[in-house]
Every structure is written in structure tokens, then in C-alpha cells.
C-alpha positions in Angstrom: 130.3 158.1 -27.3 127.1 157.5 -29.1 128.9 157.6 -32.5 131.4 155.1 -31.2 128.7 152.8 -30.0 127.0 153.1 -33.5 130.4 152.1 -35.1 130.5 149.0 -32.8 126.9 148.2 -33.6 127.5 148.5 -37.4 130.6 146.3 -37.1 128.6 143.6 -35.3 125.9 143.7 -38.1 128.6 143.4 -40.7 130.0 140.2 -39.2 126.7 138.7 -37.9 126.9 135.8 -40.4 130.5 135.1 -39.5 129.7 134.9 -35.8 126.6 132.8 -36.6 128.7 130.4 -38.7 131.4 130.1 -36.0 128.8 129.2 -33.4 127.0 126.9 -35.7 130.1 125.0 -36.7 131.1 124.4 -33.1 127.6 123.3 -32.1 127.3 121.1 -35.2 130.5 119.3 -34.4 129.0 118.3 -31.0 125.5 117.4 -32.4 124.2 113.8 -32.4 123.3 112.0 -35.7 119.6 112.6 -35.1 120.2 116.3 -34.4 122.3 116.7 -37.6 119.6 115.0 -39.6 116.9 117.4 -38.2 119.1 120.4 -39.0 119.7 119.0 -42.5 115.9 118.6 -43.0 115.3 122.1 -41.8 118.1 123.6 -43.8 121.5 124.5 -42.4 121.3 128.0 -43.8 118.0 128.5 -42.0 119.7 127.7 -38.7 122.5 130.0 -39.5 120.0 132.8 -40.3 118.3 132.3 -36.9 121.7 132.7 -35.2 122.6 135.7 -37.3 119.3 137.4 -36.6 120.0 136.9 -32.9 123.5 138.5 -33.2 121.8 141.4 -35.0 119.8 142.3 -31.9 122.9 143.4 -30.2 124.3 145.4 -33.1 120.9 147.2 -33.5 120.8 147.9 -29.8 124.1 149.7 -30.0 123.2 151.6 -33.1 119.7 152.8 -32.0 120.2 152.8 -28.3 118.2 150.6 -26.0 114.5 151.1 -26.3 114.1 148.7 -23.3 110.5 147.6 -24.0 111.0 146.9 -27.7 114.4 145.3 -27.2 113.2 143.0 -24.5 110.0 142.2 -26.4 112.1 141.2 -29.5 114.5 139.1 -27.3 111.5 137.5 -25.7 110.0 136.6 -29.1 113.3 135.1 -30.2 113.7 133.2 -26.9 110.2 131.6 -27.3 110.8 130.6 -31.0 114.3 129.3 -30.4 113.5 127.6 -27.2 110.8 125.5 -29.0 113.1 124.9 -31.9 116.1 123.7 -29.8 113.8 121.5 -27.7 112.5 119.8 -30.8 116.1 119.1 -31.7 116.4 117.1 -28.5 119.3 119.1 -27.3 119.6 119.1 -23.4 119.1 122.5 -21.9 122.6 122.7 -20.3 124.1 121.9 -23.7 121.9 124.5 -25.5 122.9 127.2 -23.0 126.6 126.7 -24.0 125.6 128.8 -27.1 125.5 131.9 -24.8 129.2 131.7 -23.9 130.1 131.4 -27.6 127.9 134.4 -28.6 129.4 136.4 -25.7 133.0 135.5 -26.6 132.7 136.2 -30.4 130.8 139.4 -30.0 133.3 140.6 -27.4 136.2 139.8 -29.8 134.5 141.9 -32.5 134.0 144.8 -30.1 137.7 144.5 -28.9 139.0 144.5 -32.5 136.8 147.5 -33.5 137.7 149.4 -30.4 141.4 149.0 -31.1 141.0 149.8 -34.8 139.1 153.1 -34.1 141.1 153.9 -31.0 138.1 153.9 -28.7 138.2 154.4 -25.0 137.8 151.7 -22.3 134.7 153.7 -21.2 133.1 153.0 -24.6 133.8 149.3 -24.4 132.2 149.1 -20.9 129.3 151.1 -22.2 128.7 148.5 -25.0 128.9 145.7 -22.4 126.2 147.4 -20.3 123.9 147.3 -23.4 124.7 143.8 -24.6 125.1 141.8 -21.3 121.6 142.5 -19.9 120.0 141.7 -23.3 121.9 138.4 -23.6 121.0 137.5 -20.0 117.3 138.2 -20.8 117.6 136.0 -23.9 118.9 133.2 -21.8 116.1 133.6 -19.4 113.3 133.6 -22.1 114.9 130.8 -23.9 115.2 128.6 -20.7 111.7 129.5 -19.7 110.3 128.3 -23.0 112.4 125.2 -23.1 111.3 124.2 -19.6 107.7 124.9 -20.5 107.8 122.6 -23.5 109.6 120.0 -21.4 106.9 120.1 -18.8 104.1 119.9 -21.4 105.8 116.8 -22.9 106.1 115.2 -19.5 102.4 115.9 -18.7 101.4 114.5 -22.0 103.5 111.4 -21.4 102.1 111.1 -17.9 98.5 111.4 -19.0 99.0 108.8 -21.7 100.7 106.5 -19.2 97.9 106.9 -16.7 95.2 106.3 -19.3 97.0 103.1 -20.3 97.1 102.1 -16.6 93.3 102.0 -16.4 92.6 99.3 -19.1 89.0 98.0 -19.0 89.3 94.8 -21.0 86.1 93.2 -22.4 86.0 89.5 -21.8 82.5 88.5 -23.0 79.2 90.2 -23.7 78.5 92.4 -20.6 81.6 91.3 -18.8 84.9 93.1 -18.5 88.1 92.9 -16.4 89.9 95.9 -14.9 93.4 94.8 -13.9 95.1 97.4 -11.7 98.9 97.6 -11.5 101.1 99.7 -9.3 100.2 102.5 -6.9 97.0 104.5 -7.0 97.5 108.2 -6.4 94.9 111.0 -6.4 95.2 111.7 -10.1 95.1 108.1 -11.1 92.1 107.5 -8.8 90.2 110.4 -10.5 90.9 108.9 -13.9 90.0 105.4 -12.6 86.5 106.7 -11.8 86.1 108.5 -15.1 87.4 105.8 -17.4 85.7 103.0 -15.6 82.3 104.6 -15.7 82.8 105.7 -19.3 83.8 102.2 -20.4 81.0 100.5 -18.4 78.5 102.6 -20.3 80.1 102.1 -23.7 80.4 98.3 -23.3 77.0 98.0 -21.6 78.5 96.0 -18.8 76.6 94.0 -16.2 79.7 92.7 -14.4 83.1 94.2 -13.9 85.9 92.2 -12.3 88.4 94.4 -10.5 91.6 92.6 -10.2 94.0 93.9 -7.5 96.8 91.4 -7.8 99.1 94.0 -9.3 98.4 96.7 -6.7 101.4 97.2 -4.4 99.6 98.9 -1.5 96.0 99.1 -0.4 95.5 101.9 2.1 92.6 104.1 3.1 92.9 106.2 0.0 93.0 103.2 -2.4 90.1 101.5 -0.6 88.1 104.7 -0.6 88.5 105.1 -4.3 87.6 101.5 -4.9 84.4 101.8 -2.9 83.5 105.0 -4.7 84.0 103.3 -8.1 81.9 100.3 -7.0 79.1 102.5 -5.7 79.0 104.5 -8.9 79.0 101.3 -11.0 76.1 100.0 -8.8 74.1 103.0 -9.8 74.7 102.0 -13.4 73.5 98.5 -12.7 77.0 97.0 -12.9 78.0 94.4 -10.3 81.6 94.4 -9.3 83.8 91.5 -8.1 87.2 92.0 -6.5 89.9 89.5 -7.1 93.6 89.2 -6.4 93.8 90.4 -2.8 97.1 88.9 -1.6 97.6 87.8 2.0 99.8 90.8 3.0 97.2 93.1 1.5 94.4 91.3 3.4 96.3 91.8 6.7 96.7 95.6 5.9 93.0 95.9 5.1 92.1 94.3 8.5 94.7 96.4 10.4 93.2 99.6 8.9 89.7 98.5 9.8 88.6 98.6 6.2 85.3 96.9 5.6 85.1 94.7 2.4 82.4 92.4 3.9 79.6 93.8 1.7 81.7 93.4 -1.4 81.9 90.2 -3.5 85.5 89.0 -3.4 87.2 86.0 -5.0 90.7 84.7 -4.7 91.4 84.5 -8.4 90.2 85.9 -11.6 89.3 82.4 -12.8 86.9 82.0 -9.8 85.2 85.3 -10.5 84.7 84.4 -14.2 83.1 81.1 -13.2 80.7 83.0 -10.9 79.8 85.5 -13.7 79.2 82.8 -16.3 77.0 80.9 -13.8 75.0 84.1 -13.4 74.6 84.7 -17.1 73.6 81.1 -17.7 
């Protein structure tokens, strides 16, 4: 049987580029204009080479027998490289995984034709499947893992950039800045609020910071606690804070929660706060 498996493996290696081209042509016909442009820049032949090298894994496994550790390590390396490449193309994961079905189909067709040609037993065909199927499944696993990992990293980078933009300390005049907060304040944003505000207060040499809450949807104990912490930290730096933009419904929530803003300077509008600060400076 080993000799027959070697024949099947050699046959797969002989037609690896044919299989690669078939898969490539099908996938290219479904690609977007942007994906086609990316492939064109990379070089279409390079993409076909990547596919052919993948097909070769299975031919070599049939010829040499499965050295499980080496075969799986090679497949894992391929999965990581290809997962990153496909993600950079902007191909959705479910679309990318369709390749698996094409590889499986075309390799099976080659094995079937070779088995008939060389009058091989059904047992040999099943033996080849026991080699190829686990490797292909592991390739899908490694590919998916890498794809998802890059997807998560991209999301985290986008989230970090968004959060950083959501804590904008805007200089208004010498020693004066405004921090307009918009949306919800969760734990991560609260942490960044503290870091960025203190950093900017020092960099801009602030004496006054106006904290405008008119865009904050909800003020609960967490939000209030973080605001108080920021103000206490700023006080240690010699920066006086003024809170503006507390809407009536937010004021009612603050009272119902028993939150104490009495020691904090508050003004109804940003304009009123700016008048106070200018009077102080003058």
C-alpha cells in the first residue's frame, strides 16, 4: 500500500499547479475590484505559487508518510502566513474558508483518477483520505486562528484610536482648556480619561480645565467617581476644574444617587464657565 500512496502523492505533486490555478480562477471570479487590484500588485503568479505549495503538503505527506510533528508544523506555518495574507486582502473569513472545499474536491478528483488508472483498492483511497483530511482540517484551524487574531488586533487598534479621540483636551487660551465628553464612559475610557487629561494638563501648563458633560448620556456612580478622581488629581497639579453642561435629567439622577457635587464648581453652560475663568485671569 505504501507504494500506491507514493504514486498518489507523486500524482498530486505533478498537478499541484493545475489544482492551484483552478482554485485561483474560481476565487478570482468572485473577488472584488479592490481584491483583484491587491492580487495584481502582489503578482498573480505569486498567489498561484502559494496555493500550489499548499497542495504540495498533501502530496509530500502521502509520499513520505506522516511525520505528524513536522507536517503539522509546516501546515501551521502556512496557516499563519496565509491567514495574514487573506486578511490583508479584505476577504471575509467565511468566504476564505470556501477554498477548503475546492482543495478537497480537486485533490479527491486527482486521487480518484489515479486510483482508477493504477487499479488501486478502495482501501488505498481511504488510507489517503486518512492522511489528507486531518492535515486539511488542521490547516483550516490554523488559518482561521490567525485570521481571527489579526481581526481582533485591528479592532483593538481601532478601538484604542477611537477612545483616544474621545478624550480631546482642547486648548482655548493660555492656561485654559476644555474637555468635552461625549457618549458613555466605561472602565477603559475612564482609565484613559485620567491618563490623557493629566498628560495634557501638564503639557499645556493649564491653570483651568472646563469639563463639559453636555454630551454624556448617563452619569452614574462609576462616571461620577471617575470625574471626582480626575478633578482630585488635577487639583494636585494646581489645575482648577469647572463642570458644565449638566442637563436637568442628569441633575435628577445625581440627586437620586446621592452624589455630592456641592464642593465642585459647576456652571450651566460653557460660556458661563469661560466668563468666570477670564475674570479670574484678569
